[in-house]
N, C-alpha and C positions, 0 to 999 in steps of 0.2 A: 503493498499501498503504500509506504516512503518511496520508495523508489516511483511508481504511478504519478507520484504530487510534485514530485521534483521534476520529473518532466514538464507537469503542468504551472512550473513558476516562470511567468512570462521574463525571456531573455531580454529583452530591452529594459524592463525595469532593472532586473537585474546588474545589468551591465552599466547601467544611470546607476544605480548606487554606486556600484564600486568605481564608479569614475568618477562622481562628488566627493567619496573620501578620498581618494586618493589626488584628487584635484587640492584638497584643503590642505592634505600630508608634506605635497610638493612646493607648494606654495609657500610651506613654515620652511623646509629646504632650503627653496631661495632666497628667503629673506638673511636666515644665516649664513650663507657663503659670501655674502656682502660684507662681513669682517668676522675671521677666525682667530678667537683671543688665544693667547700661550694658556698650555694648563689643565685646557676644558677639555673634555670625553664624553664619546656615546652618551654616557650617563646625566649629564648637566645640560646636556644638548635638544636631544628629540622630545618630538613632539609632543607629547607627555608631562616633561617637565620643564618646557620652555615658560620662565617666568618672564621673559625681552615681549612677545610680538601679541595680540590681539588670534594671532590663527587659532592658537589649542583652543583659549575661550571659545569661539566660533564654531570648532569642531565639537566640543564637547555638549554644546546647544544644541546645535541640529543633529547629535547623536540618534537621538528615537526616531526622527524620517529619515536618516540615513539606513537606519538597520530595519525599519517595517517598509521601506518600497518595494522590494522584492515579492514578500509572502504575509504581508500586514493584511491584505481585504481580500485575499483569497478564497477564505470561506466565506466571505459576504457575496462576493461575486460567483461562487458556485452554489450556494444557495438562491442567489435571484435567479439563475438562469434554468437551475430544478439539474443541475446536473449532481449536488450533491443528493437529492431523493435518490437521485440510478445508481449511484453509489455504494449507498446505504441498506440497497436491496442485494451487493454480496457479499458485502463484507460486515461484522458486529457493527454499531454504531459508534460503541466503545470505541473502539481501533480505531475506527474516521477519526473521530475526531483529536483522539493522540497523534496520528497522524499528519494533522493537520497543524497541531498544535509542535508540533514533532518538527516539521519541515520550515516553520516560522524559526523560532529557536536557533535553528542551523544556519540561516540564510542570514538570519543577524547577526549572528555569533561570528561566522565564518567571516563576513563582508567588515566590520571590526575587524579582529586577528588581522587579517589581510594590509589594510591600512596603516595599522599599527604597527606590525612586525616588519612592513616591506621600510617605516618611516626609523624605526630604530638600526636594523641595517644596513640602509644608507649611512650611517654616522661614521659607523666601523671602518667606512672606506674613508671618512675624511682627518676622524680627529684619534688619536692614540688610543688603547686600550686600555686605561690606565686607574686604578680605583679613584674614586673620589675623596677628597680631602677638605672637611669640615673647617679648614680655615681657610687652604686654597680656595679653594671654589667657596667660599662663604658670601659671593653677590647675588648669588644664587638663594640665600637665606632657607635655606631648607636646615626645620625644626619642627620639634612633637607637634606643634599647633597644628604645620598644616600639612604634613604629609603620616601617615601609617606606616610605623614600623623603619622609626629610623636607624635606629643601630642596622636590622638589614641591610638598609640600602649600602650605611659605608661597610659593610664587614662582605656582604656578597650583592655588590649591586645590578648585575646579569639577571641575578635570581629576583630580585626585588622591582624589575622590570619588568621581567616574566609572569610575575604575577598579578602585578599591575596592566598590564596587555590583557592575560586571560579574566582579570575581574573587570575591565570595561569591557570586553568581547560576552562576557555571562551576563551583563546590562545591554548588550545588544540587543543580544537572543530575547532577554527576558521582555523589550521596550516592543520587538515585534510582533511577540504574546501579547502583551499588553491590547496592541493597538488589534489584530484579530479575535479576542474573544470579547472584545469591546465593541467592534465593530457588528457581533449580531445585534445590537439594540441599534444602532444607527441608520438612519434612511440615507443621509448624503455620502459616495462614496468618497469623495475629499473631503470632509467632514470627521469621514471616520480613520482616515488615512492621516491626519493631522492631531489624533488626541493624542499622542506622546509627548507630541512637541508641545502643542498647548497644556499637555498638564506639565513637561519640563520647565516652562517659563513661568507657568504659574505659581512651584514649588519654589523658582528662583524668586520670584517676587515677595512670594510671602513667607519666605526666611529672612527677609530682611525687615519683616515687620514684627511675625512671631519671632522673637529668636530664642534660643534655650540658655538653661542657665548658663553655659559652659559655652555658650557663642557657638557651638556645633552646630554646622552646619548639615540640612539634611536635604541638601539638592544633589542628585546627581550629577548636576552640571559642572558642583565642586568637586565633590569627591572621588570621581571618576578620574581626575587628575592623578598620576603619580607627587606633582608637586601642585597642592592649590591656588590659584592662584591670587584670591582676597579672602577668604574663609576659613576659619579654625575648622578643624574635618580630628574626628574621633570615631576610634574604632567601631564599640559600643552601639551608638547611634548611626553608624553607616548600615553595622550587621542587622541592626534593626529596622532600618530600611528594608535593605532589598529582604530580610524576611516578612514583612508587608508586601512588597510587591510581587514574592511568589508565591505568597497567600492568597491574594488578587487576583493572578492569574489562574491558578488553581481551581478558585471556588467561580468564579467568570466561567471558565472554559465547562466545568459542570453543569453550573445553572443553564448556559447557552446550549449544551446537549441535550437536556432536559426542553426545551423551548423545543429545539431543532426537531427532537425527538417526535414531537405533540402533531408537526407541518403547522405550526404558531411563528412562520417567517415567509411577512410579504415584507414590500417595498411600502406596501400601502399603510402597514401599521408596525412602524417601528418607532419608538419614544422620542426622535432626536430627527428633524429634518433638515 
């Protein structure tokens, strides 16, 4: 079933998402080539840790949209077209929904992982592979307040970067699933595809007004960076937000499954237009 859905992925949308992610990544690369400071390394200049340009901020704000472009609206489109009704005649419907969720997660995860990995590998061709030093590289101001697992960063920077890529890619997959399970309740396809980005911006704005006691950001646009550009980061807060996102996706997938099984899906009966 998963292989069938992988063939159903709109190739143009897939390449569009990859192109946008790589275009932003390449833009950040060109900005850094204007001036190459002495003593820098890939770990102090790559996209997720670059504190000197707006490009990383743009990348992580647009992350929900980029991740959702290929498969975020696939379930809604197949339900609207009647293809889903035909598919569920040949396979257990729970398995069908899991396959849709799986392809959404994998596509979002992969797109983000490719863009971030290519960006990091590029810097290994420019800078020497040297371990960051908290004095020599003090200009990036990497401290406990804006970076998780700081000790690991200075001891094993490549491992820290790999964890950062995996975590951001995980959220890419979650945002894609978020859009897919939410789109079942939305009439307009463009609005459905934009839900992840809208929530991202809303939470980012809300974080400025409703602050936590520790001033730790609960916005993915902040904590998905290896080095947060302008907010405090807390491992516990980040873990809780990630868990809530997973619970939301699982819950909405189950609720949407029951709604689709009952046949109560029609563009004329969706809640949001």
